[in-house]
C-alpha positions as protocol buffer text, in pm:
chain_id: "A"
residue {
  index: 1
  type: MET
  ca { x: 5265 y: -8489 z: -3139 }
}
residue {
  index: 2
  type: ASN
  ca { x: 5009 y: -8697 z: -3327 }
}
residue {
  index: 3
  type: ALA
  ca { x: 4770 y: -8673 z: -3036 }
}
residue {
  index: 4
  type: LEU
  ca { x: 4806 y: -8294 z: -3036 }
}
residue {
  index: 5
  type: MET
  ca { x: 4731 y: -8283 z: -3407 }
}
residue {
  index: 6
  type: ASP
  ca { x: 4426 y: -8500 z: -3353 }
}
residue {
  index: 7
  type: ARG
  ca { x: 4292 y: -8255 z: -3096 }
}
residue {
  index: 8
  type: LEU
  ca { x: 4312 y: -7961 z: -3337 }
}
residue {
  index: 9
  type: PRO
  ca { x: 3989 y: -7890 z: -3522 }
}
residue {
  index: 10
  type: LYS
  ca { x: 3986 y: -8003 z: -3881 }
}
residue {
  index: 11
  type: ALA
  ca { x: 3883 y: -7655 z: -3995 }
}
residue {
  index: 12
  type: ASP
  ca { x: 4193 y: -7504 z: -3828 }
}
residue {
  index: 13
  type: LEU
  ca { x: 4417 y: -7754 z: -4003 }
}
residue {
  index: 14
  type: GLU
  ca { x: 4261 y: -7677 z: -4340 }
}
residue {
  index: 15
  type: SER
  ca { x: 4286 y: -7301 z: -4281 }
}
residue {
  index: 16
  type: GLY
  ca { x: 4649 y: -7337 z: -4183 }
}
residue {
  index: 17
  type: HIS
  ca { x: 4716 y: -7531 z: -4499 }
}
residue {
  index: 18
  type: LYS
  ca { x: 4545 y: -7262 z: -4706 }
}
residue {
  index: 19
  type: MET
  ca { x: 4748 y: -6990 z: -4536 }
}
residue {
  index: 20
  type: THR
  ca { x: 5082 y: -7155 z: -4594 }
}
residue {
  index: 21
  type: SER
  ca { x: 5027 y: -7272 z: -4955 }
}
residue {
  index: 22
  type: PRO
  ca { x: 5043 y: -6921 z: -5109 }
}
residue {
  index: 23
  type: LEU
  ca { x: 5367 y: -6860 z: -4920 }
}
residue {
  index: 24
  type: ARG
  ca { x: 5509 y: -7182 z: -5059 }
}
residue {
  index: 25
  type: LYS
  ca { x: 5404 y: -7081 z: -5410 }
}
residue {
  index: 26
  type: LYS
  ca { x: 5569 y: -6741 z: -5372 }
}
residue {
  index: 27
  type: SER
  ca { x: 5889 y: -6892 z: -5239 }
}
residue {
  index: 28
  type: GLY
  ca { x: 5885 y: -7147 z: -5522 }
}
residue {
  index: 29
  type: LYS
  ca { x: 5854 y: -6872 z: -5783 }
}
residue {
  index: 30
  type: TRP
  ca { x: 6129 y: -6669 z: -5619 }
}
residue {
  index: 31
  type: ASN
  ca { x: 6356 y: -6975 z: -5618 }
}
residue {
  index: 32
  type: LYS
  ca { x: 6298 y: -7020 z: -5990 }
}
residue {
  index: 33
  type: ILE
  ca { x: 6383 y: -6654 z: -6053 }
}
residue {
  index: 34
  type: THR
  ca { x: 6703 y: -6667 z: -5848 }
}
residue {
  index: 35
  type: LYS
  ca { x: 6802 y: -6996 z: -6011 }
}
residue {
  index: 36
  type: ASN
  ca { x: 6759 y: -6855 z: -6364 }
}
residue {
  index: 37
  type: TRP
  ca { x: 6863 y: -6496 z: -6294 }
}
residue {
  index: 38
  type: GLU
  ca { x: 7076 y: -6482 z: -6610 }
}
residue {
  index: 39
  type: LEU
  ca { x: 6768 y: -6532 z: -6829 }
}
residue {
  index: 40
  type: TYR
  ca { x: 6579 y: -6258 z: -6647 }
}
residue {
  index: 41
  type: LEU
  ca { x: 6881 y: -6031 z: -6684 }
}
residue {
  index: 42
  type: LEU
  ca { x: 6872 y: -6085 z: -7060 }
}
residue {
  index: 43
  type: LEU
  ca { x: 6501 y: -6000 z: -7053 }
}
residue {
  index: 44
  type: LEU
  ca { x: 6557 y: -5661 z: -6884 }
}
residue {
  index: 45
  type: PRO
  ca { x: 6651 y: -5465 z: -7203 }
}
residue {
  index: 46
  type: THR
  ca { x: 6329 y: -5582 z: -7372 }
}
residue {
  index: 47
  type: ILE
  ca { x: 6120 y: -5487 z: -7069 }
}
residue {
  index: 48
  type: ALA
  ca { x: 6293 y: -5149 z: -7051 }
}
residue {
  index: 49
  type: TYR
  ca { x: 6229 y: -5091 z: -7422 }
}
residue {
  index: 50
  type: PHE
  ca { x: 5855 y: -5155 z: -7391 }
}
residue {
  index: 51
  type: ILE
  ca { x: 5827 y: -4942 z: -7078 }
}
residue {
  index: 52
  type: VAL
  ca { x: 6015 y: -4646 z: -7226 }
}
residue {
  index: 53
  type: MET
  ca { x: 5894 y: -4667 z: -7587 }
}
residue {
  index: 54
  type: GLU
  ca { x: 5543 y: -4812 z: -7552 }
}
residue {
  index: 55
  type: TYR
  ca { x: 5395 y: -4748 z: -7207 }
}
residue {
  index: 56
  type: ILE
  ca { x: 5537 y: -4411 z: -7099 }
}
residue {
  index: 57
  type: PRO
  ca { x: 5422 y: -4243 z: -7426 }
}
residue {
  index: 58
  type: MET
  ca { x: 5065 y: -4345 z: -7338 }
}
residue {
  index: 59
  type: TYR
  ca { x: 5073 y: -4048 z: -7101 }
}
residue {
  index: 60
  type: GLY
  ca { x: 5048 y: -3833 z: -7412 }
}
residue {
  index: 61
  type: LEU
  ca { x: 4708 y: -3979 z: -7507 }
}
residue {
  index: 62
  type: GLN
  ca { x: 4547 y: -3697 z: -7309 }
}
residue {
  index: 63
  type: MET
  ca { x: 4656 y: -3473 z: -7596 }
}
residue {
  index: 64
  type: ALA
  ca { x: 4365 y: -3616 z: -7798 }
}
residue {
  index: 65
  type: PHE
  ca { x: 4121 y: -3468 z: -7545 }
}
residue {
  index: 66
  type: LYS
  ca { x: 4283 y: -3123 z: -7521 }
}
residue {
  index: 67
  type: ASP
  ca { x: 4366 y: -2827 z: -7741 }
}
residue {
  index: 68
  type: TYR
  ca { x: 4734 y: -2894 z: -7694 }
}
residue {
  index: 69
  type: VAL
  ca { x: 4971 y: -2598 z: -7708 }
}
residue {
  index: 70
  type: ILE
  ca { x: 5344 y: -2669 z: -7679 }
}
residue {
  index: 71
  type: SER
  ca { x: 5412 y: -2359 z: -7468 }
}
residue {
  index: 72
  type: LYS
  ca { x: 5138 y: -2454 z: -7218 }
}
residue {
  index: 73
  type: GLY
  ca { x: 5224 y: -2824 z: -7198 }
}
residue {
  index: 74
  type: PHE
  ca { x: 4989 y: -3107 z: -7104 }
}
residue {
  index: 75
  type: PHE
  ca { x: 4864 y: -2951 z: -6781 }
}
residue {
  index: 76
  type: GLY
  ca { x: 4815 y: -2598 z: -6913 }
}
residue {
  index: 77
  type: SER
  ca { x: 4632 y: -2692 z: -7233 }
}
residue {
  index: 78
  type: GLU
  ca { x: 4254 y: -2663 z: -7234 }
}
residue {
  index: 79
  type: TRP
  ca { x: 4044 y: -2979 z: -7195 }
}
residue {
  index: 80
  type: VAL
  ca { x: 3795 y: -3011 z: -7485 }
}
residue {
  index: 81
  type: GLY
  ca { x: 3671 y: -3370 z: -7447 }
}
residue {
  index: 82
  type: LEU
  ca { x: 3564 y: -3539 z: -7771 }
}
residue {
  index: 83
  type: LYS
  ca { x: 3589 y: -3226 z: -7986 }
}
residue {
  index: 84
  type: HIS
  ca { x: 3868 y: -3360 z: -8211 }
}
residue {
  index: 85
  type: PHE
  ca { x: 3700 y: -3697 z: -8255 }
}
residue {
  index: 86
  type: GLU
  ca { x: 3377 y: -3528 z: -8362 }
}
residue {
  index: 87
  type: ARG
  ca { x: 3572 y: -3309 z: -8603 }
}
residue {
  index: 88
  type: PHE
  ca { x: 3726 y: -3615 z: -8767 }
}
residue {
  index: 89
  type: PHE
  ca { x: 3394 y: -3802 z: -8787 }
}
residue {
  index: 90
  type: ASP
  ca { x: 3227 y: -3495 z: -8942 }
}
residue {
  index: 91
  type: PHE
  ca { x: 3508 y: -3443 z: -9194 }
}
residue {
  index: 92
  type: TYR
  ca { x: 3370 y: -3475 z: -9546 }
}
residue {
  index: 93
  type: LEU
  ca { x: 3650 y: -3717 z: -9645 }
}
residue {
  index: 94
  type: PHE
  ca { x: 3616 y: -3933 z: -9332 }
}
residue {
  index: 95
  type: TRP
  ca { x: 3439 y: -4222 z: -9506 }
}
residue {
  index: 96
  type: ASP
  ca { x: 3677 y: -4210 z: -9804 }
}
residue {
  index: 97
  type: ILE
  ca { x: 3984 y: -4229 z: -9578 }
}
residue {
  index: 98
  type: LEU
  ca { x: 3830 y: -4504 z: -9365 }
}
residue {
  index: 99
  type: ARG
  ca { x: 3723 y: -4703 z: -9672 }
}
residue {
  index: 100
  type: ASN
  ca { x: 4070 y: -4678 z: -9827 }
}
residue {
  index: 101
  type: THR
  ca { x: 4230 y: -4794 z: -9502 }
}
residue {
  index: 102
  type: VAL
  ca { x: 3990 y: -5085 z: -9445 }
}
residue {
  index: 103
  type: LEU
  ca { x: 3994 y: -5209 z: -9805 }
}
residue {
  index: 104
  type: LEU
  ca { x: 4372 y: -5191 z: -9826 }
}
residue {
  index: 105
  type: SER
  ca { x: 4403 y: -5370 z: -9490 }
}
residue {
  index: 106
  type: LEU
  ca { x: 4167 y: -5650 z: -9594 }
}
residue {
  index: 107
  type: TYR
  ca { x: 4345 y: -5684 z: -9929 }
}
residue {
  index: 108
  type: GLU
  ca { x: 4676 y: -5721 z: -9747 }
}
residue {
  index: 109
  type: LEU
  ca { x: 4527 y: -5967 z: -9496 }
}
residue {
  index: 110
  type: ALA
  ca { x: 4396 y: -6180 z: -9784 }
}
residue {
  index: 111
  type: THR
  ca { x: 4759 y: -6253 z: -9882 }
}
residue {
  index: 112
  type: PHE
  ca { x: 4827 y: -6403 z: -9535 }
}
residue {
  index: 113
  type: PRO
  ca { x: 4813 y: -6769 z: -9657 }
}
residue {
  index: 114
  type: ILE
  ca { x: 5090 y: -6714 z: -9914 }
}
residue {
  index: 115
  type: ALA
  ca { x: 5370 y: -6749 z: -9656 }
}
residue {
  index: 116
  type: VAL
  ca { x: 5202 y: -7061 z: -9514 }
}
residue {
  index: 117
  type: ILE
  ca { x: 5172 y: -7223 z: -9857 }
}
residue {
  index: 118
  type: LEU
  ca { x: 5530 y: -7134 z: -9944 }
}
residue {
  index: 119
  type: ALA
  ca { x: 5657 y: -7289 z: -9620 }
}
residue {
  index: 120
  type: LEU
  ca { x: 5456 y: -7610 z: -9677 }
}
residue {
  index: 121
  type: LEU
  ca { x: 5590 y: -7645 z: -10031 }
}
residue {
  index: 122
  type: LEU
  ca { x: 5946 y: -7561 z: -9936 }
}
residue {
  index: 123
  type: ASN
  ca { x: 5934 y: -7819 z: -9658 }
}
residue {
  index: 124
  type: GLN
  ca { x: 5875 y: -8090 z: -9921 }
}
residue {
  index: 125
  type: LEU
  ca { x: 6201 y: -8021 z: -10105 }
}
residue {
  index: 126
  type: THR
  ca { x: 6450 y: -8303 z: -10069 }
}
residue {
  index: 127
  type: SER
  ca { x: 6758 y: -8116 z: -10187 }
}
residue {
  index: 128
  type: SER
  ca { x: 6896 y: -7917 z: -9893 }
}
residue {
  index: 129
  type: LYS
  ca { x: 7109 y: -7696 z: -10121 }
}
residue {
  index: 130
  type: PHE
  ca { x: 6817 y: -7599 z: -10340 }
}
residue {
  index: 131
  type: LYS
  ca { x: 6604 y: -7545 z: -10031 }
}
residue {
  index: 132
  type: ARG
  ca { x: 6860 y: -7303 z: -9883 }
}
residue {
  index: 133
  type: PHE
  ca { x: 6887 y: -7126 z: -10219 }
}
residue {
  index: 134
  type: VAL
  ca { x: 6510 y: -7073 z: -10237 }
}
residue {
  index: 135
  type: GLN
  ca { x: 6504 y: -6950 z: -9878 }
}
residue {
  index: 136
  type: THR
  ca { x: 6780 y: -6698 z: -9945 }
}
residue {
  index: 137
  type: VAL
  ca { x: 6618 y: -6569 z: -10264 }
}
residue {
  index: 138
  type: THR
  ca { x: 6275 y: -6531 z: -10106 }
}
residue {
  index: 139
  type: TYR
  ca { x: 6369 y: -6363 z: -9779 }
}
residue {
  index: 140
  type: ALA
  ca { x: 6649 y: -6141 z: -9913 }
}
residue {
  index: 141
  type: PRO
  ca { x: 6401 y: -5868 z: -10029 }
}
residue {
  index: 142
  type: HIS
  ca { x: 6298 y: -5822 z: -9666 }
}
residue {
  index: 143
  type: PHE
  ca { x: 6624 y: -5633 z: -9607 }
}
residue {
  index: 144
  type: ILE
  ca { x: 6553 y: -5377 z: -9881 }
}
residue {
  index: 145
  type: SER
  ca { x: 6453 y: -5044 z: -9727 }
}
residue {
  index: 146
  type: THR
  ca { x: 6113 y: -4897 z: -9799 }
}
residue {
  index: 147
  type: VAL
  ca { x: 6265 y: -4598 z: -9978 }
}
residue {
  index: 148
  type: VAL
  ca { x: 6467 y: -4823 z: -10210 }
}
residue {
  index: 149
  type: LEU
  ca { x: 6161 y: -5042 z: -10271 }
}
residue {
  index: 150
  type: ALA
  ca { x: 5953 y: -4739 z: -10371 }
}
residue {
  index: 151
  type: GLY
  ca { x: 6228 y: -4627 z: -10609 }
}
residue {
  index: 152
  type: MET
  ca { x: 6240 y: -4973 z: -10766 }
}
residue {
  index: 153
  type: LEU
  ca { x: 5863 y: -4968 z: -10818 }
}
residue {
  index: 154
  type: TYR
  ca { x: 5879 y: -4630 z: -10989 }
}
residue {
  index: 155
  type: LEU
  ca { x: 6151 y: -4760 z: -11222 }
}
residue {
  index: 156
  type: PHE
  ca { x: 5984 y: -5092 z: -11302 }
}
residue {
  index: 157
  type: LEU
  ca { x: 5638 y: -4941 z: -11352 }
}
residue {
  index: 158
  type: SER
  ca { x: 5742 y: -4628 z: -11542 }
}
residue {
  index: 159
  type: PRO
  ca { x: 5506 y: -4570 z: -11841 }
}
residue {
  index: 160
  type: ARG
  ca { x: 5800 y: -4486 z: -12067 }
}
residue {
  index: 161
  type: ASP
  ca { x: 6108 y: -4677 z: -11948 }
}
residue {
  index: 162
  type: GLY
  ca { x: 5962 y: -4938 z: -11710 }
}
residue {
  index: 163
  type: ILE
  ca { x: 6037 y: -5303 z: -11781 }
}
residue {
  index: 164
  type: ILE
  ca { x: 5675 y: -5400 z: -11705 }
}
residue {
  index: 165
  type: ASN
  ca { x: 5535 y: -5165 z: -11969 }
}
residue {
  index: 166
  type: HIS
  ca { x: 5798 y: -5279 z: -12220 }
}
residue {
  index: 167
  type: PHE
  ca { x: 5678 y: -5634 z: -12164 }
}
residue {
  index: 168
  type: ILE
  ca { x: 5314 y: -5528 z: -12204 }
}
residue {
  index: 169
  type: GLU
  ca { x: 5393 y: -5351 z: -12530 }
}
residue {
  index: 170
  type: LYS
  ca { x: 5580 y: -5656 z: -12660 }
}
residue {
  index: 171
  type: LEU
  ca { x: 5262 y: -5856 z: -12608 }
}
residue {
  index: 172
  type: GLY
  ca { x: 5066 y: -5604 z: -12812 }
}
residue {
  index: 173
  type: GLY
  ca { x: 4919 y: -5402 z: -12525 }
}
residue {
  index: 174
  type: THR
  ca { x: 4939 y: -5032 z: -12449 }
}
residue {
  index: 175
  type: SER
  ca { x: 5154 y: -4868 z: -12183 }
}
residue {
  index: 176
  type: ILE
  ca { x: 4987 y: -4821 z: -11844 }
}
residue {
  index: 177
  type: PHE
  ca { x: 5052 y: -4526 z: -11614 }
}
residue {
  index: 178
  type: PHE
  ca { x: 5032 y: -4736 z: -11296 }
}
residue {
  index: 179
  type: PHE
  ca { x: 5095 y: -4452 z: -11051 }
}
residue {
  index: 180
  type: GLY
  ca { x: 4856 y: -4220 z: -11231 }
}
residue {
  index: 181
  type: GLU
  ca { x: 4549 y: -4443 z: -11195 }
}
residue {
  index: 182
  type: PRO
  ca { x: 4399 y: -4479 z: -10844 }
}
residue {
  index: 183
  type: ALA
  ca { x: 4269 y: -4829 z: -10922 }
}
residue {
  index: 184
  type: TRP
  ca { x: 4625 y: -4967 z: -10940 }
}
residue {
  index: 185
  type: PHE
  ca { x: 4748 y: -4829 z: -10607 }
}
residue {
  index: 186
  type: LYS
  ca { x: 4613 y: -5106 z: -10380 }
}
residue {
  index: 187
  type: SER
  ca { x: 4754 y: -5387 z: -10596 }
}
residue {
  index: 188
  type: ILE
  ca { x: 5095 y: -5219 z: -10620 }
}
residue {
  index: 189
  type: PHE
  ca { x: 5103 y: -5160 z: -10244 }
}
residue {
  index: 190
  type: VAL
  ca { x: 4994 y: -5511 z: -10144 }
}
residue {
  index: 191
  type: TRP
  ca { x: 5185 y: -5727 z: -10394 }
}
residue {
  index: 192
  type: SER
  ca { x: 5509 y: -5536 z: -10350 }
}
residue {
  index: 193
  type: GLY
  ca { x: 5471 y: -5612 z: -9978 }
}
residue {
  index: 194
  type: VAL
  ca { x: 5409 y: -5979 z: -10054 }
}
residue {
  index: 195
  type: TRP
  ca { x: 5726 y: -5996 z: -10264 }
}
residue {
  index: 196
  type: GLN
  ca { x: 5926 y: -5824 z: -9992 }
}
residue {
  index: 197
  type: ASN
  ca { x: 5798 y: -6011 z: -9685 }
}
residue {
  index: 198
  type: MET
  ca { x: 5669 y: -6355 z: -9784 }
}
residue {
  index: 199
  type: GLY
  ca { x: 6011 y: -6522 z: -9747 }
}
residue {
  index: 200
  type: TRP
  ca { x: 6070 y: -6366 z: -9409 }
}
residue {
  index: 201
  type: GLY
  ca { x: 5723 y: -6461 z: -9289 }
}
residue {
  index: 202
  type: MET
  ca { x: 5761 y: -6826 z: -9382 }
}
residue {
  index: 203
  type: ILE
  ca { x: 6061 y: -6871 z: -9148 }
}
residue {
  index: 204
  type: ILE
  ca { x: 5830 y: -6908 z: -8846 }
}
residue {
  index: 205
  type: TYR
  ca { x: 5621 y: -7171 z: -9023 }
}
residue {
  index: 206
  type: LEU
  ca { x: 5930 y: -7365 z: -9129 }
}
residue {
  index: 207
  type: ALA
  ca { x: 6042 y: -7368 z: -8767 }
}
residue {
  index: 208
  type: ALA
  ca { x: 5700 y: -7496 z: -8663 }
}
residue {
  index: 209
  type: LEU
  ca { x: 5716 y: -7771 z: -8928 }
}
residue {
  index: 210
  type: THR
  ca { x: 6041 y: -7903 z: -8781 }
}
residue {
  index: 211
  type: SER
  ca { x: 5860 y: -7975 z: -8453 }
}
residue {
  index: 212
  type: ILE
  ca { x: 5621 y: -8223 z: -8621 }
}
residue {
  index: 213
  type: SER
  ca { x: 5714 y: -8582 z: -8537 }
}
residue {
  index: 214
  type: PRO
  ca { x: 5855 y: -8781 z: -8834 }
}
residue {
  index: 215
  type: GLU
  ca { x: 5661 y: -9080 z: -8702 }
}
residue {
  index: 216
  type: LEU
  ca { x: 5336 y: -8914 z: -8815 }
}
residue {
  index: 217
  type: HIS
  ca { x: 5465 y: -8894 z: -9171 }
}
residue {
  index: 218
  type: GLU
  ca { x: 5588 y: -9254 z: -9155 }
}
residue {
  index: 219
  type: ALA
  ca { x: 5246 y: -9370 z: -9038 }
}
residue {
  index: 220
  type: ALA
  ca { x: 5080 y: -9170 z: -9316 }
}
residue {
  index: 221
  type: VAL
  ca { x: 5311 y: -9329 z: -9578 }
}
residue {
  index: 222
  type: VAL
  ca { x: 5228 y: -9674 z: -9445 }
}
residue {
  index: 223
  type: ASP
  ca { x: 4859 y: -9588 z: -9483 }
}
residue {
  index: 224
  type: GLY
  ca { x: 4921 y: -9496 z: -9847 }
}
residue {
  index: 225
  type: ALA
  ca { x: 4900 y: -9116 z: -9818 }
}
residue {
  index: 226
  type: ASN
  ca { x: 5073 y: -8918 z: -10092 }
}
residue {
  index: 227
  type: LYS
  ca { x: 5253 y: -8585 z: -10036 }
}
residue {
  index: 228
  type: VAL
  ca { x: 4941 y: -8375 z: -10083 }
}
residue {
  index: 229
  type: ARG
  ca { x: 4748 y: -8576 z: -9823 }
}
residue {
  index: 230
  type: ARG
  ca { x: 5041 y: -8564 z: -9583 }
}
residue {
  index: 231
  type: ILE
  ca { x: 5056 y: -8187 z: -9616 }
}
residue {
  index: 232
  type: TRP
  ca { x: 4681 y: -8160 z: -9557 }
}
residue {
  index: 233
  type: HIS
  ca { x: 4646 y: -8411 z: -9272 }
}
residue {
  index: 234
  type: VAL
  ca { x: 4986 y: -8389 z: -9098 }
}
residue {
  index: 235
  type: ASP
  ca { x: 5176 y: -8069 z: -9174 }
}
residue {
  index: 236
  type: LEU
  ca { x: 4889 y: -7822 z: -9181 }
}
residue {
  index: 237
  type: PRO
  ca { x: 4726 y: -7939 z: -8853 }
}
residue {
  index: 238
  type: GLY
  ca { x: 5072 y: -7942 z: -8694 }
}
residue {
  index: 239
  type: ILE
  ca { x: 5136 y: -7574 z: -8763 }
}
residue {
  index: 240
  type: MET
  ca { x: 4776 y: -7457 z: -8727 }
}
residue {
  index: 241
  type: PRO
  ca { x: 4827 y: -7318 z: -8370 }
}
residue {
  index: 242
  type: THR
  ca { x: 5116 y: -7106 z: -8501 }
}
residue {
  index: 243
  type: VAL
  ca { x: 4910 y: -6994 z: -8800 }
}
residue {
  index: 244
  type: THR
  ca { x: 4620 y: -6902 z: -8573 }
}
residue {
  index: 245
  type: ILE
  ca { x: 4834 y: -6695 z: -8336 }
}
residue {
  index: 246
  type: LEU
  ca { x: 4996 y: -6504 z: -8621 }
}
residue {
  index: 247
  type: PHE
  ca { x: 4657 y: -6449 z: -8785 }
}
residue {
  index: 248
  type: ILE
  ca { x: 4519 y: -6305 z: -8460 }
}
residue {
  index: 249
  type: LEU
  ca { x: 4818 y: -6071 z: -8437 }
}
residue {
  index: 250
  type: GLY
  ca { x: 4768 y: -5975 z: -8800 }
}
residue {
  index: 251
  type: VAL
  ca { x: 4402 y: -5886 z: -8741 }
}
residue {
  index: 252
  type: GLY
  ca { x: 4499 y: -5693 z: -8428 }
}
residue {
  index: 253
  type: ASN
  ca { x: 4735 y: -5488 z: -8643 }
}
residue {
  index: 254
  type: LEU
  ca { x: 4488 y: -5463 z: -8931 }
}
residue {
  index: 255
  type: MET
  ca { x: 4456 y: -5085 z: -8945 }
}
residue {
  index: 256
  type: ASN
  ca { x: 4831 y: -5021 z: -8914 }
}
residue {
  index: 257
  type: LEU
  ca { x: 4937 y: -5037 z: -9276 }
}
residue {
  index: 258
  type: GLY
  ca { x: 5259 y: -4847 z: -9233 }
}
residue {
  index: 259
  type: PHE
  ca { x: 5305 y: -4485 z: -9324 }
}
residue {
  index: 260
  type: GLU
  ca { x: 5632 y: -4493 z: -9517 }
}
residue {
  index: 261
  type: LYS
  ca { x: 5542 y: -4692 z: -9828 }
}
residue {
  index: 262
  type: ALA
  ca { x: 5195 y: -4542 z: -9861 }
}
residue {
  index: 263
  type: TYR
  ca { x: 5339 y: -4191 z: -9841 }
}
residue {
  index: 264
  type: LEU
  ca { x: 5621 y: -4266 z: -10087 }
}
residue {
  index: 265
  type: LEU
  ca { x: 5384 y: -4418 z: -10344 }
}
residue {
  index: 266
  type: GLN
  ca { x: 5125 y: -4143 z: -10300 }
}
residue {
  index: 267
  type: ASN
  ca { x: 5087 y: -3859 z: -10551 }
}
residue {
  index: 268
  type: PRO
  ca { x: 4811 y: -3613 z: -10650 }
}
residue {
  index: 269
  type: LEU
  ca { x: 4689 y: -3847 z: -10924 }
}
residue {
  index: 270
  type: ASN
  ca { x: 4622 y: -4149 z: -10702 }
}
residue {
  index: 271
  type: ILE
  ca { x: 4531 y: -3959 z: -10382 }
}
residue {
  index: 272
  type: ALA
  ca { x: 4170 y: -4078 z: -10406 }
}
residue {
  index: 273
  type: SER
  ca { x: 4286 y: -4434 z: -10342 }
}
residue {
  index: 274
  type: SER
  ca { x: 4608 y: -4380 z: -10145 }
}
residue {
  index: 275
  type: GLU
  ca { x: 4494 y: -4143 z: -9870 }
}
residue {
  index: 276
  type: ILE
  ca { x: 4476 y: -4360 z: -9557 }
}
residue {
  index: 277
  type: ILE
  ca { x: 4461 y: -4282 z: -9187 }
}
residue {
  index: 278
  type: GLN
  ca { x: 4839 y: -4292 z: -9141 }
}
residue {
  index: 279
  type: THR
  ca { x: 4914 y: -4045 z: -9423 }
}
residue {
  index: 280
  type: TYR
  ca { x: 4632 y: -3817 z: -9310 }
}
residue {
  index: 281
  type: VAL
  ca { x: 4767 y: -3814 z: -8953 }
}
residue {
  index: 282
  type: TYR
  ca { x: 5109 y: -3718 z: -9090 }
}
residue {
  index: 283
  type: GLN
  ca { x: 4966 y: -3433 z: -9296 }
}
residue {
  index: 284
  type: LYS
  ca { x: 4764 y: -3291 z: -9007 }
}
residue {
  index: 285
  type: GLY
  ca { x: 5000 y: -3370 z: -8720 }
}
residue {
  index: 286
  type: LEU
  ca { x: 5357 y: -3315 z: -8836 }
}
residue {
  index: 287
  type: VAL
  ca { x: 5301 y: -3097 z: -9141 }
}
residue {
  index: 288
  type: GLY
  ca { x: 5000 y: -2900 z: -9019 }
}
residue {
  index: 289
  type: GLY
  ca { x: 5097 y: -2886 z: -8652 }
}
residue {
  index: 290
  type: GLN
  ca { x: 4749 y: -2996 z: -8535 }
}
residue {
  index: 291
  type: PHE
  ca { x: 4883 y: -3229 z: -8268 }
}
residue {
  index: 292
  type: SER
  ca { x: 4561 y: -3285 z: -8074 }
}
residue {
  index: 293
  type: TYR
  ca { x: 4360 y: -3356 z: -8387 }
}
residue {
  index: 294
  type: ALA
  ca { x: 4620 y: -3604 z: -8517 }
}
residue {
  index: 295
  type: SER
  ca { x: 4642 y: -3771 z: -8174 }
}
residue {
  index: 296
  type: ALA
  ca { x: 4264 y: -3819 z: -8169 }
}
residue {
  index: 297
  type: ILE
  ca { x: 4274 y: -3987 z: -8512 }
}
residue {
  index: 298
  type: GLY
  ca { x: 4561 y: -4212 z: -8407 }
}
residue {
  index: 299
  type: PHE
  ca { x: 4379 y: -4302 z: -8085 }
}
residue {
  index: 300
  type: PHE
  ca { x: 4067 y: -4392 z: -8283 }
}
residue {
  index: 301
  type: ASN
  ca { x: 4278 y: -4615 z: -8508 }
}
residue {
  index: 302
  type: SER
  ca { x: 4432 y: -4793 z: -8207 }
}
residue {
  index: 303
  type: VAL
  ca { x: 4092 y: -4851 z: -8045 }
}
residue {
  index: 304
  type: VAL
  ca { x: 3963 y: -5015 z: -8365 }
}
residue {
  index: 305
  type: ASN
  ca { x: 4268 y: -5246 z: -8371 }
}
residue {
  index: 306
  type: PHE
  ca { x: 4219 y: -5335 z: -8004 }
}
residue {
  index: 307
  type: VAL
  ca { x: 3850 y: -5420 z: -8053 }
}
residue {
  index: 308
  type: LEU
  ca { x: 3932 y: -5636 z: -8356 }
}
residue {
  index: 309
  type: LEU
  ca { x: 4200 y: -5817 z: -8155 }
}
residue {
  index: 310
  type: LEU
  ca { x: 3955 y: -5894 z: -7872 }
}
residue {
  index: 311
  type: ILE
  ca { x: 3688 y: -6021 z: -8112 }
}
residue {
  index: 312
  type: VAL
  ca { x: 3916 y: -6247 z: -8317 }
}
residue {
  index: 313
  type: ASN
  ca { x: 4094 y: -6380 z: -8007 }
}
residue {
  index: 314
  type: THR
  ca { x: 3760 y: -6469 z: -7844 }
}
residue {
  index: 315
  type: ILE
  ca { x: 3631 y: -6642 z: -8158 }
}
residue {
  index: 316
  type: SER
  ca { x: 3955 y: -6839 z: -8195 }
}
residue {
  index: 317
  type: ARG
  ca { x: 3952 y: -6948 z: -7830 }
}
residue {
  index: 318
  type: ARG
  ca { x: 3596 y: -7078 z: -7860 }
}
residue {
  index: 319
  type: MET
  ca { x: 3651 y: -7253 z: -8195 }
}
residue {
  index: 320
  type: ASN
  ca { x: 3985 y: -7430 z: -8155 }
}
residue {
  index: 321
  type: GLN
  ca { x: 4117 y: -7347 z: -7804 }
}
residue {
  index: 322
  type: THR
  ca { x: 4406 y: -7148 z: -7952 }
}
residue {
  index: 323
  type: SER
  ca { x: 4436 y: -6785 z: -7850 }
}
residue {
  index: 324
  type: LEU
  ca { x: 4671 y: -6521 z: -7714 }
}
residue {
  index: 325
  type: TRP
  ca { x: 4516 y: -6540 z: -7368 }
}
């Protein structure tokens, strides 16, 4: 047998090895799948959700390039190309709507470090009971619905009966009509979101902090590092990959502010600051019945998010080797 193998050309042996190795890899992957079939079975509902709710609706993107009529359907509606995109770009309020969306998005993104800081500080608490109490108090607002949150804001910020204005008047100031002045809309929108979501957002960072080896902290204590230095040199680098991934996802979702709260807090007095892409799409698409026009605006918004995601992911991969792909 050895003599027969010696007679075979070396190139044939190498080609045979190359031909069989992919088969071995495929069989190895299939063995892993069959061995852990329960885990893949649990994954099926999630896959089905994304296929049905995220990928199949992409078929409707052609609506943005047609004059869609419900009675004619997708195939019967007339193809108009970039007509609806040009209409939106030529709209006299285009730059105002885009500026409101971008500024509000950047304002909201600027509050990203708050959850990280809160998690780092909470991780330093020695009392487990007090730590659980703070966690409960901070992430409980996450479960308040957007409608209830908007109602609370109207009550708290009322110019006549609001507790905030009562406090301002007690300090000698004058009552402020928060929802009647466009300049206040962005701060109300962003900081109410911080209050509602910062506790929920810090859960991921707390989980990441638990994976840091205690030996690193022990070594830092031996070297004379205080708590601040340990946070800066041990905790923060330890969770930085998690922070980077979530930041990339946040930038990739930058233009999606959420329609519900913006619409609920919007009124004719603050419309100059509160009209964003999502509320405009609602007005034109669902209220006005201009489905193709609204689809074109939504498609433009998604393309901007996708481009931002690619840019930030590429920069992150080149700077610190941490990226989504």
